[in-house]
C-alpha positions, 0 to 999 in steps of 0.5 A: 647718809641722808638720802631723803629728798631735798623739797624747797618751798618757794613763798610767803604767808598762809600759802607757804604755811600749808604747804610746809604743814602737809609736807612735814608729815613725809621723809623729805628734808624740807627748805622754805625761801621766804619773801621779806618785803611784807609791810602790811598789819604788825609787819609795817609796825615791826618795820617802823617801830623796830627797824626789822625786816618783817617778821609774819612770813617767816614766823608762819612757816617756823611754826608750819614746821614745828614739832607737834609732839608733846608740849610743842603745840602749845607753843604753836598756839602762843607763836600765832596768838594775836593780841585783842587788847592793849593800847599799841599791842592790839593786832601784833602777835606773840611770835613777831614780838618774841622775834623782835625781842630775841632779835635784840637779845642776840644781836641779829635778826638771822640769828634770832630766826635760827634761835627761834627754830631751836625752840619750836623745833622745826623739821626743816629750814627756814630761809629769808630770801634777803636781809636787805630792807626794801619795798616792793612797787607796782606800775599799772598799765594806766601809769599808776605806781603803788609803793608798798607791799600792803598797798599792792596786796590789799588796794580799796575796792574800785581803786584799782582800774588796770592790770599790774604792768610791772613790779619791782623791789627799791632799792634792789637787795642782796640774795641770801646765799643760803637761798641759792644753795638751797636751789642749787641742791634741791631735788624738787621746787614747789612755788606757791601756793601764795598771792602772785605778786606779793608772796611769790614774785618778791622772792623771784625779784631778789638778783640770783634767785632766777639764775639758780632756778635755771641752772638747778637740776630739781624739778619745779612744781607750781601749786595754782592759786584757788582764787584770783586776788583784787587789783593783783589777778583780776579776771587771771585765768590759769594760763596768766599765772604761768605766764606772769611767773615766766615773765620774771623767770623763764620760759617754761619754768615749771614742769608741773602744775597743781589745779584744784578741781574742788568747788568751794561753797556758796557761802565762800564764794558770795563772800569772795565776790563782794571783793570782786574775786572769783576761782582761777580759771582751768584753761590750760588744757593738755601742755606738751612741756608741763604736766597738769595734775588736776585733783580736789585739793581744797581744805572743806572747813571755811577759815574764821579770821581772828577779830583782831586781824586787821587784814583781809585773808583767805577764807578758803584755803589748800588742804595741807594733807591733800596738797602734800599728797599730790606733790609726793605723788609727783615726787614718787613718779 
């Protein structure tokens, strides 16, 4: 009988990659629920040219959970490899192309994801939140509306002058039943880390997810972002992040919040200032209904972006070991 606690990570992108990379080293039954509305970079080409749902966030979660023993370490590198040459292929990742080809061979993207998990011998389960083709829309307080995830994620500097009023999916999506089942059976749910409006909330917009979160007996932990995000969470403090989560779910959704106390390097801070992004200010104090865990969670090294990657990436991230250790300390209590 499996007595390992069931832990579900909700998010997408590098945030889920970091959380899963650290947590897979512990005796837990891991699942990742992943957003499926990404439309930037190679995902745009996967959607437009192959007619598939975005695969980058799925790929990152599969790689994070992959077995690192033996020759599979090489497979991890291969699935993350981004082509820098070749007309029509530059900027694409091998993993995305592999899953596109496999979807054609096995007849569905859902089965291709399962088979890719077998190839990488993943220690857990990766669950797309939905298999419905959709786009993320953002309406701002000045009336402006952006109609795709990549436009919301990386608006040109100076192009956004007001806050996001609301985000929504169009067309509406049908939830993947496996995601609902995972939430209901979970002992612990980790929300984030990840961009609030483009990695986390798109999962919550899928019909049935919020209801499942309200009904599950699982404890919910929110990993607060390290930095604000231009055009999404400009000037957001820690309390603004939590209030936004509650806006799309319900009051007091999280039982605990993980807050980083480690200061980024001057070099990193300067890089972020050029994009008008700053460390998230911890203004939470002590909240009776929520446990606030403050700890140094920052990865010491600055992340270098692949030269063939057209998207802007975070150069500082949570440290997988530190983040997982803080989560597990909560679990063990």
